[in-house]
N, C-alpha and C positions, 0 to 999 in steps of 0.2 A: 503494499499500501504505500502510495506516495502521494502527499497532500501538500499543496501551498496553504499556509496558515497565514490569513492576512487581518485578522481579528480574534478578539478573546472568543468571542461567540463561534466562530469556525473552529478554533483549538477544543473548546467544549463540545462542539458536535463530533469532531473528530475522536476525542477520548470516548464519548459515550459509544459511538459506533464500533470502538475497538472492543470496548467492554462488553457490550452486546453481542459481537462476534463470538467472543470467547465464553459465551454463556455464564458469565460473572455478574454479579449484582455490585452495586455501589459499595456495600458492606464489606463484600469480598475484597474489593480493589482497595477501599480504605485500611482493611487490616494490613494487606501486601505493601501498602506505601508509609504506614504507621502513620495515618491521619483519620480524622472522623469521617464518618457517612457523610455530613452535612457539608464538611470541605469538598469533597468529591461534588455532590449535589450541585455546589456552590461554582464550582470550575466546568463543569457539564452544562451549567445555564449560561455562561460567557460573563461571569463576575469579572472585573476589570481589576479588582484589588488584590490580585492573587501574587504570592511572590515567586521568584523563579525557583526556588528549592522546592515548592511546593508542586509546581508545574513537571519539575524534572523526575520527581518521586511518583508522580502518577504515571508519566511515559514509561519509566521502568517499571512499574505495577502491571501496567499495560503490554509489556513487552515491546515499547516502541524505542525508537532514539530520535534525538534531535541533530539535524544536519544543517549545517549554516554554508551558504555559497552565494557567491556574487550574483545579485541579478541580472538576467539576461537582458538586453537592449535591442528587443527584434523593432525592428522598423515596421510601421504599418503603410504598406504601400496600396 
């Protein structure tokens, strides 16, 4: 799965999608990430006040990784 994340809402949707694809509950992901279930819910709902450490923990719990790359400058002709 490769996805462009352009907003907290998109990140939350991606995390929810990955969680559901693995048939995991928010509570199970929260336990794996050492977070509260309410925190998982907030992130999945696009909360903008989430710490990077929390996002990284959720990515790990969902067996995802963060890749940073330079934006491609595709010209629109």
